[in-house]
C-alpha positions as CSV (number, residue, x, y, z in Angstrom):
1,X,0.0,0.0,0.0
2,X,1.1,3.6,-0.6
3,X,1.4,4.5,3.0
4,X,3.6,1.5,3.7
5,X,6.0,2.4,0.8
6,X,6.1,6.0,2.1
7,X,6.9,4.7,5.6
8,X,9.7,2.6,4.2
9,X,11.2,5.6,2.4
10,X,11.0,7.7,5.6
11,X,12.6,4.9,7.5
12,X,15.5,4.6,5.0
13,X,16.1,8.4,5.1
14,X,16.1,8.3,8.9
15,X,18.7,5.5,8.9
16,X,20.9,7.2,6.4
17,X,20.7,10.5,8.3
18,X,21.9,9.1,11.5
19,X,25.6,9.8,11.9
20,X,26.1,6.9,14.3
21,X,24.0,3.9,13.6
22,X,22.8,4.7,10.1
23,X,25.9,3.7,8.1
24,X,26.3,0.6,10.2
25,X,22.7,-0.5,9.4
26,X,23.1,0.2,5.6
27,X,26.5,-1.6,5.1
28,X,25.1,-5.1,4.6
29,X,22.9,-4.0,1.6
30,X,24.4,-4.9,-1.8
31,X,22.8,-1.8,-3.2
32,X,25.5,0.2,-1.5
33,X,28.5,-2.0,-2.6
34,X,31.4,0.0,-4.0
35,X,31.2,-0.5,-7.8
36,X,33.0,2.6,-9.0
37,X,36.0,4.8,-8.0
38,X,36.4,8.2,-9.5
39,X,39.8,9.9,-9.4
40,X,40.2,13.7,-9.4
41,X,43.6,15.5,-9.5
42,X,45.7,12.4,-10.4
43,X,48.3,13.4,-13.0
44,X,51.7,11.9,-12.2
45,X,50.5,8.7,-10.4
46,X,48.9,5.9,-12.4
47,X,45.3,5.1,-11.7
48,X,46.3,1.6,-10.8
49,X,48.8,2.8,-8.1
50,X,46.1,5.0,-6.5
51,X,43.3,2.3,-6.5
52,X,45.8,-0.3,-5.2
53,X,46.7,2.0,-2.3
54,X,43.0,2.2,-1.3
55,X,42.9,-1.6,-0.8
56,X,39.2,-1.8,-1.4
57,X,37.9,-5.4,-0.8
58,X,35.1,-7.1,-2.7
59,X,32.7,-6.7,0.2
60,X,33.4,-3.0,0.5
61,X,30.5,-0.6,1.0
62,X,30.3,3.1,0.5
63,X,29.2,3.3,4.1
64,X,32.6,1.9,5.3
65,X,34.7,4.4,7.2
66,X,36.5,6.8,4.8
67,X,39.3,7.8,7.3
68,X,41.4,4.6,6.7
69,X,41.2,5.1,3.0
70,X,42.4,8.6,3.2
71,X,45.2,7.5,5.5
72,X,46.4,4.9,3.0
73,X,46.4,7.4,0.2
74,X,48.3,9.9,2.4
75,X,51.0,7.3,3.0
76,X,51.5,6.9,-0.8
77,X,54.8,8.7,-1.8
78,X,54.1,11.8,-3.9
79,X,50.6,12.4,-2.3
80,X,50.4,15.6,-0.3
81,X,46.7,15.3,0.6
82,X,43.8,13.0,-0.2
83,X,40.0,13.2,0.4
84,X,37.5,10.4,-0.2
85,X,33.8,11.1,-0.5
86,X,30.6,9.0,-1.1
87,X,28.4,9.4,-4.1
88,X,25.4,7.1,-3.5
89,X,24.6,4.5,-4.2
90,X,28.0,2.8,-5.1
91,X,30.7,5.4,-6.0
92,X,33.7,6.6,-4.1
93,X,35.1,10.0,-5.3
94,X,38.8,10.3,-4.5
95,X,40.4,13.7,-4.7
96,X,44.2,13.8,-4.6
97,X,46.7,16.7,-4.4
98,X,50.1,15.4,-5.6
99,X,53.5,16.8,-4.7
100,X,54.6,18.9,-7.7
101,X,58.2,18.2,-8.9
102,X,60.5,21.2,-9.1
103,X,63.4,19.5,-10.9
104,X,64.8,16.4,-12.5
105,X,67.8,15.2,-10.7
106,X,70.5,13.1,-12.3
107,X,70.8,9.6,-10.9
108,X,73.0,6.6,-11.8
109,X,70.9,5.7,-14.9
110,X,68.1,8.2,-15.3
111,X,66.6,11.5,-14.4
112,X,64.4,11.3,-11.3
113,X,61.7,13.9,-10.4
114,X,62.3,15.5,-7.0
115,X,60.2,17.7,-4.8
116,X,61.2,20.9,-3.0
117,X,62.5,18.9,-0.1
118,X,64.9,17.0,-2.3
119,X,63.1,13.6,-2.0
120,X,62.6,11.5,-5.0
121,X,59.0,11.2,-6.3
122,X,57.7,7.9,-7.8
123,X,56.6,9.4,-11.1
124,X,57.4,7.8,-14.4
125,X,58.7,10.6,-16.5
126,X,58.5,8.3,-19.6
127,X,54.7,7.9,-19.1
128,X,53.8,11.4,-18.0
129,X,56.1,14.3,-19.2
130,X,57.7,16.2,-16.3
131,X,58.6,19.6,-17.7
132,X,61.0,20.9,-15.0
133,X,64.6,22.0,-14.9
134,X,67.4,19.5,-14.8
135,X,69.8,19.7,-11.8
136,X,73.0,17.7,-11.1
137,X,72.0,16.9,-7.5
138,X,69.0,17.8,-5.3
139,X,70.4,20.8,-3.5
140,X,67.7,22.0,-1.2
141,X,68.6,25.6,-1.4
142,X,68.4,25.5,-5.2
143,X,65.2,23.5,-5.2
144,X,63.6,26.1,-2.8
145,X,64.7,28.8,-5.3
146,X,63.1,26.9,-8.2
147,X,59.9,26.6,-6.2
148,X,59.8,30.4,-5.7
149,X,60.3,30.9,-9.4
150,X,57.6,28.5,-10.3
151,X,55.1,30.1,-7.9
152,X,56.1,33.7,-8.7
153,X,56.3,33.5,-12.5
154,X,55.3,30.2,-14.2
155,X,56.2,31.6,-17.6
156,X,59.8,32.2,-16.6
157,X,60.0,28.8,-14.8
158,X,58.8,27.1,-18.0
159,X,61.9,28.5,-19.8
160,X,64.4,27.2,-17.4
161,X,66.1,24.1,-18.8
162,X,68.8,23.6,-16.2
163,X,69.9,25.0,-12.8
164,X,72.8,24.8,-10.5
165,X,73.9,26.3,-7.2
166,X,76.0,29.5,-7.4
167,X,78.4,31.1,-4.9
168,X,77.0,32.3,-1.6
169,X,73.8,30.3,-2.0
170,X,72.8,32.0,-5.2
171,X,71.2,30.2,-8.1
172,X,72.3,30.0,-11.8
173,X,69.7,29.2,-14.4
174,X,70.1,28.3,-18.0
175,X,67.1,29.3,-20.2
176,X,66.0,27.5,-23.3
177,X,67.4,29.1,-26.4
178,X,70.4,30.5,-24.5
179,X,70.9,33.0,-21.8
180,X,71.8,32.7,-18.1
181,X,70.0,34.1,-15.1
182,X,71.6,34.7,-11.7
183,X,69.5,35.1,-8.6
184,X,70.5,35.7,-5.0
185,X,69.5,34.1,-1.7
186,X,67.1,34.3,-0.1
187,X,65.0,34.7,-3.2
188,X,62.0,37.0,-3.0
189,X,59.0,36.8,-5.5
190,X,59.4,40.4,-6.5
191,X,62.9,39.8,-7.6
192,X,61.7,36.9,-9.8
193,X,59.0,39.1,-11.3
194,X,61.4,41.9,-12.0
195,X,63.9,39.6,-13.8
196,X,61.0,38.0,-15.8
197,X,59.8,41.5,-16.8
198,X,63.2,42.5,-18.1
199,X,63.6,39.1,-20.0
200,X,60.2,39.6,-21.7
201,X,61.0,43.3,-22.6
202,X,64.3,42.3,-24.2
203,X,62.5,39.5,-26.1
204,X,59.8,41.9,-27.3
205,X,62.5,44.3,-28.7
206,X,64.6,41.4,-30.1
207,X,67.5,42.4,-28.0
208,X,70.2,39.7,-27.6
209,X,71.7,39.2,-24.1
210,X,74.0,36.8,-22.4
211,X,73.1,37.1,-18.7
212,X,70.5,38.7,-16.4
213,X,71.8,39.3,-12.9
214,X,69.1,39.8,-10.2
215,X,71.4,39.7,-7.2
216,X,71.4,43.5,-6.7
217,X,68.6,45.0,-4.6
218,X,66.1,46.8,-6.9
219,X,68.3,46.3,-10.0
220,X,68.6,43.7,-12.9
221,X,71.9,43.9,-14.6
222,X,71.8,43.0,-18.2
223,X,75.0,41.6,-19.8
224,X,74.5,41.9,-23.6
225,X,75.9,39.6,-26.3
226,X,78.8,41.2,-28.2
227,X,78.0,42.7,-31.5
228,X,79.1,40.8,-34.6
229,X,80.8,43.1,-37.1
230,X,80.2,42.1,-40.7
231,X,82.8,43.3,-43.2
232,X,82.5,43.1,-46.9
């Protein structure tokens, strides 16, 4: 009868709305079995590595506790933060914030992505392109400077092909197409933006240069390429 069906719907809503005993009561129902996992924010990891880290069993329900799933993902190298949410009746939505690499460091047989803390990241650069500068070793001061450049001016960061530590904690950058940039330590975002503005202005005026030096407070020193004299 209609009133019985209505009573059943009300009862189901009441069970689901209870934060304590509702999920426990709904777990045994196959209708709420986990049948689908949606991944958001996963770029460098493979989908298989993320779903494997979840360790979802065949009898898993969307009403199972989500905290343990988030903890397992948080323990996965290269994952900075993870959140798992339910989408009824049978979907788990996994949102991941990965650790962004700031450089590729040379190892014995390959280039390994590294984070700002110098730790290697388990990303397969052959599967997903990692477009970051190459460094000889994961010097934490240099990596911190690269992170400041990336956050302050992504366009300039994208042009850096290689980087190395300079004297006194400074950083030396090689740009694609030629040209060197020197930056002091500690590196401030306004210095990066100032150097980037000079680099773009020179490019817009087709001015050739060898080096941009941003180690002087409030100044960017431009060392120009020598003129080539053509004689007939």
